[in-house]
C-alpha positions, -999 to 999 in steps of 0.1 A, spaced: 499 525 -116 504 485 -113 538 491 -106 528 511 -76 502 487 -63 527 460 -66 553 479 -42 525 488 -17 518 448 -18 552 439 -14 558 464 14 526 450 32 541 413 27 572 425 45 553 439 74 533 408 80 564 388 76 583 408 103 551 409 124 550 370 123 587 365 130 584 389 160 555 373 175 565 335 174 560 330 209 535 302 221 503 311 240 477 292 256 442 293 244 416 279 266 381 269 252 351 250 259 340 227 237 302 215 231 302 196 261 316 223 283 348 205 287 378 230 290 407 227 268 440 243 265 457 246 230 491 261 222 498 284 192 520 310 180 507 347 190 508 357 151 482 327 145 459 340 174 461 374 160 458 367 121 429 340 124 405 366 138 417 391 114 412 368 86 377 358 98 370 394 101 381 405 65 360 373 50 329 387 70 334 421 58 341 407 20 308 384 23 288 415 35 304 437 5 293 408 -18 255 406 -6 252 442 -11 270 444 -47 247 415 -56 216 435 -46 230 465 -62 233 445 -95 200 430 -96 184 466 -89 206 481 -117 194 451 -139 158 457 -132 164 495 -139 178 487 -172 150 466 -183 125 492 -175 146 518 -193 146 496 -223 110 489 -222 104 528 -219 126 536 -250 107 510 -270 73 522 -263 88 559 -266 97 547 -305 65 531 -308 49 567 -297 71 586 -322 63 563 -351 23 562 -346 7 585 -371 -6 616 -355 -43 624 -359 -50 660 -365 -60 681 -334 -94 685 -335 -106 719 -328 -135 724 -302 -162 747 -318 -172 769 -290 -205 785 -291 -202 819 -271 -237 834 -269 
């Protein structure tokens, strides 16, 4: 299985490299700074495409990480609850039982 993953990663690297080579033409990016001054920046097209892609992947990973950490906290809390319940059950199993008292019923 690790060999299959390696091959897939290698093929993805080739595709990304091919995309980068084919899209090296420069494009102009116009943007405003904090003082609302217009600026122009020339970047390769592949950079203009890959930066938002990378930022999107980073954002998605951070959201996944937050939900994963929350899930781990819930699991940890539930494991503690299970442990305390198991300890209580063991204590209850080891306590001597009093004989059941039979209620005397006087039916007249």
